[in-house]
VEXFILO-390370 format. One record per atom (N, C-alpha, C, O): residue in three letters; x, y, z. Coordinates in steps of 0.1 Angstrom, whole numbers, plus 5000, padded with zeros to 4 digits. Layout:
% residues N
ALAXYZ
...
% end
This chain:
% residues 269
MET197695178166
MET198095228179
MET199495288179
MET200395238171
HIS199795388187
HIS201095438188
HIS201295478202
HIS200395488210
SER202595498206
SER202895528220
SER202195658225
SER202095758217
THR201795648237
THR201095768243
THR202095878247
THR201795988250
ASN203395838246
ASN204495938250
ASN205096008238
ASN205996088240
CYS204595978226
CYS205196048214
CYS204096068204
CYS202996028206
GLY204496128193
GLY203496148182
GLY203696058170
GLY203096078159
CYS204495948171
CYS204895868160
CYS203695778156
CYS202995718165
LYS203495758143
LYS202395678138
LYS202995598126
LYS203995638120
GLY202395478124
GLY202795398112
GLY204295358113
GLY204695298123
ILE204995388103
ILE206395338102
ILE207395438109
ILE208595408110
ARG206895548115
ARG207795648121
ARG208195608135
ARG207295548142
THR209395638139
THR209795598153
THR210695718159
THR211195798151
CYS210795718172
CYS211695798179
CYS212295728191
CYS211895608193
LEU213195788198
LEU213795708210
LEU212795678220
LEU212995578228
ARG211695748221
ARG210695708231
ARG209895578228
ARG209595508237
CYS209695548215
CYS208895438212
CYS209595318206
CYS209095208204
GLU210895338203
GLU211695228197
GLU211895098206
GLU212194998201
ALA211695118219
ALA211794998228
ALA210594918228
ALA210594808233
GLU209494968222
GLU208194888222
GLU208294778212
GLU208894788201
GLU207794658216
GLU207894538208
GLU207294558194
GLU207794508184
SER206194638193
SER205494658181
SER206294748171
SER205994748159
LYS207294808176
LYS208094898167
LYS209494838163
LYS210194888154
ARG209894728169
ARG211294678167
ARG211494638153
ARG212694648148
HIS210494588146
HIS210794538132
HIS210994658123
HIS211594638112
LEU210594778127
LEU210894898119
LEU212294938119
LEU212795018110
LEU213094888129
LEU214494938130
LEU215394858121
LEU216594888120
GLN214894748115
GLN215794668106
GLN215794728092
GLN214794728085
LYS216894788089
LYS217094868077
LYS217894788067
LYS218894718070
ASN217494788054
ASN218194728043
ASN219194828038
ASN218794938033
GLU220494798040
GLU221494898036
GLU221694898021
GLU221894798014
LEU221595018015
LEU221795028000
LEU223195077998
LEU223895128007
ILE223595067985
ILE224795137981
ILE224595287981
ILE223595337976
HIS225495357987
HIS225395507988
HIS226595567981
HIS227695527982
TYR226295677974
TYR227295767969
TYR227195897976
TYR226095967974
ASP228195937984
ASP227996057993
ASP228796177988
ASP229996167984
PHE228096287988
PHE228696417983
PHE228396527994
PHE227496508002
ILE229096637993
ILE228896758001
ILE228596867992
ILE229296887982
TYR227596947995
TYR227297067987
TYR228197177990
TYR228497218001
ASP228797237979
ASP229697357980
ASP228897477976
ASP228597487964
PRO228497567985
PRO227697677982
PRO228297777973
PRO227697857966
VAL229697777972
VAL230397877963
VAL230297827949
VAL229997897940
LEU230597697947
LEU230597637934
LEU229197597930
LEU228997577918
LYS228297597939
LYS226897547937
LYS226997407931
LYS226297377921
SER227797327936
SER228097187931
SER228097087943
SER228397127954
ALA227896967939
ALA228096857949
ALA229396797946
ALA229796747935
VAL230296797957
VAL231696747955
VAL231796617963
VAL231096607974
PRO232596517959
PRO232696387966
PRO233096407980
PRO233996487984
GLU232496337989
GLU232796338003
GLU234196288005
GLU234996338014
VAL234596187998
VAL235896127998
VAL236496137984
VAL235896087974
GLU237696197983
GLU238396207970
GLU238996077966
GLU240196047971
ASN238395987958
ASN238995867954
ASN239095847939
ASN239595747935
GLY238795957932
GLY238995947918
GLY237895887910
GLY237895897898
THR236995807917
THR235995737909
THR234695827908
THR233895797899
GLN234495917918
GLN233295997917
GLN233696147914
GLN234696197919
LYS232896207905
LYS233196337901
LYS232096437906
LYS230996407908
SER232596567908
SER231596667912
SER230596687901
SER230896667889
PHE229396737905
PHE228396777895
PHE227696897900
PHE227496917912
VAL227196977891
VAL226397097894
VAL225097057901
VAL224396957897
PHE224797117912
PHE223597087920
PHE222797217922
PHE222997297931
PRO221897237912
PRO221097357913
PRO219897347922
PRO219597237927
GLY219297467925
GLY218097467933
GLY218197487948
GLY217297457956
ILE219397537952
ILE219597567966
ILE220097717967
ILE220997757960
PHE219497787976
PHE219897927979
PHE220097937994
PHE219197908002
LEU221297977998
LEU221597978013
LEU221998118016
LEU222798188010
TRP221298168027
TRP221498308031
TRP221898298046
TRP221098288055
GLU223198318048
GLU223798298061
GLU223498428070
GLU223398538064
ASN223398408083
ASN223098518092
ASN221798588088
ASN221798718089
PHE220798518084
PHE219598578080
PHE218898658092
PHE218298758091
VAL219098598104
VAL218598668116
VAL219798688126
VAL220798608125
SER219698788134
SER220798818144
SER220598728156
SER219598658158
GLU221598728165
GLU221498658177
GLU220398708186
GLU219598628192
ASP220198838186
ASP219098898194
ASP217698848188
ASP216798818196
GLU217598858175
GLU216398808169
GLU216098668171
GLU214998628174
GLU217098588171
GLU216998438174
GLU216398418188
GLU215498338190
ARG216998488198
ARG216498478211
ARG214998518213
ARG214298448219
GLU214698618206
GLU213298668206
GLU212298568200
GLU211298538205
LEU212698518188
LEU211898418181
LEU211698298189
LEU210498248190
ILE212698238195
ILE212598118204
ILE211698148216
ILE210898068219
ALA211898268222
ALA211098298234
ALA209698308230
ALA208798258238
ARG209298368219
ARG207898378215
ARG207398238211
ARG206198218215
MET208098158205
MET207598028201
MET207297948214
MET206297878215
ASP208297958224
ASP208097878236
ASP206997918245
ASP206597858254
GLN206398038242
GLN205198088249
GLN203998008244
GLN202998008251
ASP204097958232
ASP202897888226
ASP203097738229
ASP204197688233
VAL202097658227
VAL202097518229
VAL202797448217
VAL202597468206
TRP203797358221
TRP204397268211
TRP203597138212
TRP203397078222
ARG203197088200
ARG202496958199
ARG203396848195
ARG204196868186
GLU203196728200
GLU203996608197
GLU203696578182
GLU202596588177
SER204796548175
SER204696518161
SER205496388158
SER205996318167
GLN205696348145
GLN206296228141
GLN207796228144
GLN208396338145
SER208396108146
SER209796088146
SER210496188156
SER211596238154
GLY209896198168
GLY210596278179
GLY210496428177
GLY211196498185
ARG209796478168
ARG209696618166
ARG208496678174
ARG207596598178
ARG208596808177
ARG207396878181
ARG207096988171
ARG207997028164
LYS205797038170
LYS205497128160
LYS204497228164
LYS203797218174
GLN204497338157
GLN203497448157
GLN203097478143
GLN203897518135
ASP201797468140
ASP201297488126
ASP200497618125
ASP199697648134
PHE200897698115
PHE200097818112
PHE199697808097
PHE200497838088
GLY198597748094
GLY198197738080
GLY196797678078
GLY196197648088
PRO196297668066
PRO194997618063
PRO194897468066
PRO195897398068
LYS193697428068
LYS193397278070
LYS193397208057
LYS192697248048
VAL194297108056
VAL194497038043
VAL194296888044
VAL194796828054
ASN193696828035
ASN193596678033
ASN194296658019
ASN193696668009
PHE195596618020
PHE196296598007
PHE195896477999
PHE195896487987
LYS195396378006
LYS194896257999
LYS193696287990
LYS193596247979
LYS192796367996
LYS191596397989
LYS191696527982
LYS190696577975
ARG192796597983
ARG192996727977
ARG191896827980
ARG191296887972
ARG191796847993
ARG190796937999
ARG191597038008
ARG192396998016
VAL191197158007
VAL191797258016
VAL190797368019
VAL189997408010
HIS190797418031
HIS189897528035
HIS190497598047
HIS191397548053
ALA190097718049
ALA190697798060
ALA190597738073
ALA191597748081
GLY189497678077
GLY189297618090
GLY189497728101
GLY188897828100
ASN190397698111
ASN190597788121
ASN191897878119
ASN192397938128
PHE192297878107
PHE193597948103
PHE193398098105
PHE192398158100
THR194298158113
THR194198298116
THR195398378111
THR195498498113
GLY196198318103
GLY197298388097
GLY198698338102
GLY198798258112
LEU199798388096
LEU201098368102
LEU201298448115
LEU200598548117
PRO202198408123
PRO202398478136
PRO202898618134
PRO203698648124
ALA202598708143
ALA202898848141
ALA204498868140
ALA204898958133
ILE205198788148
ILE206698808148
ILE207298768134
ILE208498798132
SER206598708126
SER207098668113
SER206998778102
SER207598768091
ARG206298878105
ARG206098988095
ARG207399048090
ARG207599058078
HIS208299078099
HIS209599138095
HIS210499038088
HIS211299078080
LEU210298908091
LEU211098808085
LEU210698788070
LEU211498778061
VAL209398798068
VAL208798788054
VAL209198908046
VAL209598898034
ASP209199028053
ASP209599148046
ASP211099138042
ASP211399178031
ARG211899088050
ARG213299068047
ARG213598978036
ARG214398998027
MET212798868036
MET212898768025
MET212698838011
MET213498808002
SER211698918011
SER211398987998
SER212499077992
SER212399117981
LYS213499108001
LYS214499197996
LYS215499117987
LYS216299177980
SER215498987988
SER216298907979
SER215598877966
SER214498847965
PRO216398897954
PRO215798867941
PRO215198727940
PRO214198707933
GLN215798637948
GLN215398497947
GLN213998477953
GLN213298387949
LEU213598567962
LEU212298557969
LEU211498687968
LEU210598707976
ALA211698757957
ALA210998887956
ALA209498867955
ALA208698957959
SER209098757949
SER207598737947
SER207098627957
SER205898587955
PHE207898597967
PHE207498487976
PHE206398537986
PHE206698637993
LYS205298477986
LYS204198517996
LYS203798388003
LYS202998307998
PRO204298368015
PRO203998248022
PRO202498238027
PRO201998348031
VAL201898128027
VAL200598108031
VAL200598008043
VAL199497978049
GLU201697948046
GLU201797858057
GLU203197868064
GLU204197888057
GLN203197848077
GLN204397848085
GLN204297728094
GLN203297708101
CYS205397638094
CYS205397528103
CYS206697538111
CYS207797528105
ASN206597548124
ASN207697548133
ASN207997408138
ASN206997338143
LEU209197358137
LEU209597218142
LEU210697228152
LEU211597308151
ASP210597148163
ASP211497148174
ASP212197008174
ASP211496908176
TYR213497008172
TYR214296878172
TYR215096878185
TYR215596978189
ASP215196758191
ASP215996738203
ASP216596598202
ASP215996498200
PRO217996598205
PRO218696468204
PRO218196368214
PRO218196248212
GLN217596418226
GLN217196328236
GLN215896248232
GLN215496148237
ARG215196308222
ARG213996238217
ARG214296168204
ARG213396098199
GLY215496178199
GLY215896108186
GLY215196178175
GLY214796108165
SER215096308175
SER214296378165
SER214996368151
SER216196368150
ALA214096358141
ALA214596348127
ALA213396368118
ALA212296378122
ILE213696378105
ILE212596378095
ILE213096298083
ILE214196318078
ASP212296198079
ASP212696098069
ASP212796168055
ASP212096268053
PRO213496108046
PRO213596158032
PRO212196168026
PRO211396078026
HIS211896288020
HIS210596308015
HIS210596418005
HIS211496498004
LEU209496427997
LEU209196537988
LEU207996607993
LEU206996537996
ASP208096737994
ASP206896817998
ASP205796807987
ASP206196797975
ASP204596817991
ASP203496817982
ASP203596937972
ASP204197037975
SER203196907959
SER203297017949
SER201897047943
SER201897127934
TRP200896987948
TRP199497027944
TRP199097157951
TRP198697247944
LEU199397177964
LEU198997297971
LEU200197387972
LEU200097507970
TRP201397337975
TRP202497417978
TRP203297447965
TRP203397357956
GLY203797567964
GLY204497617952
GLY205897587951
GLY206497487957
GLU206597667943
GLU207997637939
GLU208997647950
GLU209997577949
HIS208897737959
HIS209897757969
HIS209597707983
HIS208497727988
LEU210497627989
LEU210397598003
LEU211497668010
LEU212697658007
VAL210997748020
VAL211997848027
VAL211997808042
VAL210997808049
THR213197778047
THR213397738061
THR214397828067
THR215497858062
ILE214097878080
ILE214997948088
ILE215497848099
ILE214697788106
ASN216797828100
ASN217397738110
ASN217897808122
ASN218697898121
LEU217397768134
LEU217697828146
LEU218297738157
LEU218097618157
LEU219097798166
LEU219697738178
LEU220897648175
LEU221797628184
SER220997578164
SER222197498161
SER222397468146
SER221497478138
ASP223697448142
ASP223897408129
ASP223297268126
ASP223097188136
THR222997238114
THR222597108110
THR222997068096
THR223597148089
VAL222596948092
VAL222796908078
VAL221496868072
VAL220796788077
LEU221196918060
LEU220096878052
LEU220596778042
LEU221396818034
THR220096658043
THR220496558033
THR219596548022
THR218396508023
MET220096568010
MET219296557997
MET219596417992
MET220796377992
SER218596347987
SER218896207982
SER218096177969
SER216996237967
LEU218596097961
LEU217996047949
LEU218095897949
LEU219095837948
ASP216895827950
ASP216895687951
ASP217395617939
ASP218095517940
GLN217095667927
GLN217495597914
GLN218895627910
GLN219295577899
GLY219695697918
GLY220995727913
GLY221095847904
GLY220095907901
TRP222295877900
TRP222595997892
TRP223695967882
TRP224795927886
GLY223495987869
GLY224495967859
GLY224895817859
GLY224095727858
ASP226195797861
ASP226695657861
ASP226695597875
ASP227095477877
MET226095667884
MET225895607898
MET224395557899
MET223695607908
ASP223995467890
ASP222595427889
ASP222295297897
ASP221195247896
ASP223295247904
ASP223095127912
ASP222895147927
ASP222995057935
GLY222695277930
GLY222495307944
GLY221895437947
GLY221495507937
GLU221895477959
GLU221295607963
GLU222395717963
GLU223495697969
VAL222095827957
VAL223095947957
VAL222596037968
VAL221396077969
ARG223496077977
ARG223196167988
ARG224096287988
ARG225296277986
VAL223496407990
VAL224296527990
VAL223996598004
VAL222896628007
ALA225096618012
ALA224896678025
ALA225096828023
ALA226096878019
VAL223996898027
VAL223997048027
VAL224197098041
VAL223297088049
HIS225297168044
HIS225497218057
HIS224697348059
HIS224897448051
VAL223897348069
VAL222997468072
VAL223397528085
VAL223097478095
PRO223997648084
PRO224497708097
PRO223297768105
PRO222197788100
ARG223597778118
ARG222697838127
ARG222297978122
ARG223198058118
ARG221098018124
ARG220498148120
ARG220498178105
ARG220298298101
SER220698078097
SER220698098083
SER219298068077
SER218398008084
LEU219098108065
LEU217898078057
LEU218297988045
LEU219298018039
ILE217497888042
ILE217797798031
ILE216497788022
ILE215397768028
VAL216697798009
VAL215597778000
VAL215797657991
VAL216897647985
LEU214797577989
LEU214797467979
LEU213897507968
LEU212697547970
TYR214397497956
TYR213497527944
TYR213997437932
TYR215097377933
GLY213297437921
GLY213697357910
GLY213797207913
GLY212997147920
GLU214897147908
GLU215097007910
GLU215296967924
GLU214896857929
ALA215997057932
ALA216197027946
ALA214797027953
ALA214696957964
ARG213797097948
ARG212497097954
ARG211596977949
ARG210896917957
HIS211696947936
HIS210796857930
HIS211296717927
HIS210496617926
ARG212596697926
ARG213196567923
ARG213996507934
ARG213796387936
TRP214796587941
TRP215596527952
TRP214796537965
TRP214196637969
LYS214696417972
LYS214096417985
LYS214996487995
LYS216296497993
HIS214496538006
HIS215296608016
HIS214896548030
HIS213796498032
ALA215896548039
ALA215796488052
ALA216696548062
ALA217696618058
ILE216396538075
ILE217296568086
ILE217496438094
ILE216496388100
HIS218696388094
HIS218896258101
HIS219196278115
HIS219696388119
ARG218896178123
ARG219096188137
ARG220496218141
ARG220796288151
LYS221496158134
LYS222896178137
LYS223296328135
LYS224396368140
ASP222496408128
ASP222896548126
ASP222196648135
ASP222296768134
ILE221496588146
ILE220896668156
ILE221796648169
ILE221596548175
HIS222596748172
HIS223496738184
HIS222996818196
HIS223496788207
SER222096908194
SER221496988205
SER220197038199
SER219797008188
ARG219497108208
ARG218097158203
ARG218197238190
ARG219097318189
ARG217397208181
ARG217297278168
ARG215797308166
ARG214897228167
VAL215597438162
VAL214197478159
VAL214297538145
VAL215197608142
CYS213297508137
CYS213297568123
CYS211897618120
CYS210897558126
SER211797718112
SER210497758107
SER210497748092
SER211297808085
THR209597668086
THR209497648072
THR208197718067
THR207097708072
PHE208497798056
PHE207397878050
PHE207097818036
PHE207997788029
ARG205797808033
ARG205397758020
ARG204497858013
ARG203697918019
GLU204597858000
GLU203797947991
GLU202797857984
GLU202897737984
LEU201797917978
LEU200797847970
LEU201297807956
LEU202097877951
SER200797697951
SER201097657937
SER200297737928
SER199397817932
GLU200597737915
GLU199997817905
GLU198497787904
GLU197697877900
GLU197997667908
GLU196597627908
GLU195797717917
GLU194597737915
PHE196397787927
PHE195697867937
PHE196098017935
PHE195698097943
LEU196798047924
LEU197198187922
LEU196298247911
LEU195498177905
GLN196598367907
GLN195798437897
GLN195798357884
GLN196798327879
GLY194598327879
GLY194398257867
GLY194298107869
GLY193998027859
GLY194498057881
GLY194497917884
GLY192997877887
GLY192097957889
GLU192797747888
GLU191497687890
GLU190897727903
GLU189697747905
HIS191797737913
HIS191297777927
HIS191797917931
HIS192197937943
GLU191798007922
GLU192298137924
GLU191598207936
GLU192198267944
LYS190298197937
LYS189498267947
LYS189898217961
LYS190098287970
LEU189998077962
LEU190298027975
LEU191798067979
LEU191998097990
GLY192698067969
GLY193998107972
GLY194098247977
GLY194898277986
SER193298337970
SER193298477974
SER192898487989
SER193398567996
GLU191798417992
GLU191298418006
GLU192398368016
GLU192498438027
LEU192998258013
LEU194098208022
LEU195198298024
LEU195698318035
LEU195698368013
LEU196798458013
LEU196398578022
LEU197198638029
ASP195198628020
ASP194698748028
ASP194698718043
ASP195198798050
ILE194298598046
ILE194398558061
ILE195798548065
ILE196198598076
ALA196698478057
ALA197998458061
ALA198798578064
ALA199498598074
LEU198598678055
LEU199498798055
LEU198898908064
LEU199299028064
ARG197898878072
ARG197398968083
ARG198398958095
ARG198399048103
PHE199098838096
PHE199998818107
PHE199398828121
PHE199898898129
ARG198298758122
ARG197598758135
ARG197498618140
ARG196598588149
GLY198298528135
GLY198098388137
GLY198498328151
GLY199298388158
VAL197698228155
VAL197998148167
VAL198197998162
VAL197497968152
PRO198997918168
PRO199297788163
PRO197997698164
PRO197197708174
LEU197797608154
LEU196597528154
LEU196897398161
LEU195997308161
% end
């Protein structure tokens, strides 16, 4: 059972359901040792949050940040178009709109279902992405819009995205407010092996951020509740893994899904 007022299930909670007796035990957190860093996009390195001489900067590959990817006018239009569609309740105080195939990750099954493609308004965004060498071959097959609100206690817990269906690049456009993407490694890093290493990546409003390589496959990513200060909307685009591309085991299905996606006639599922 979960609250009828939110979309939280299992161990997920938001401000709407945390007062429920059945959820209170989930709020008891075991505090781990943390080593905190801030991502420097110029140096492409993680630098210590506090300069105490005991922690040293280290190279942090796998992040591409494109500031002012959309203009203020484009942002207004994107939000207006999204708000014309239905937002569905999701986990941890988020709301969502899905444009993608029907997937069962546990059973590794995927089919088109009612998928009608990415939304029309995303066509020019995808075209613009392809102008960057980093995303020249990026062909998204799924778009997920998420709506965060501090009044709902919105957040997303540390996680790794699936890599059976989804490919190398995770591409997110950040709208309406700045936020922080927290990268974390449970097992530590280098001589910091007795606790969790966290790297705070500051993501400006209207920017695009790409995770790839180790940042995509090794480091978990999260948006913590404390980093949502006003409404934040993001659109995350995912590509297919090699298994669904030319020469892969499921090449035919992948081709079908891409054909649907890139017609840009989608409505949220």
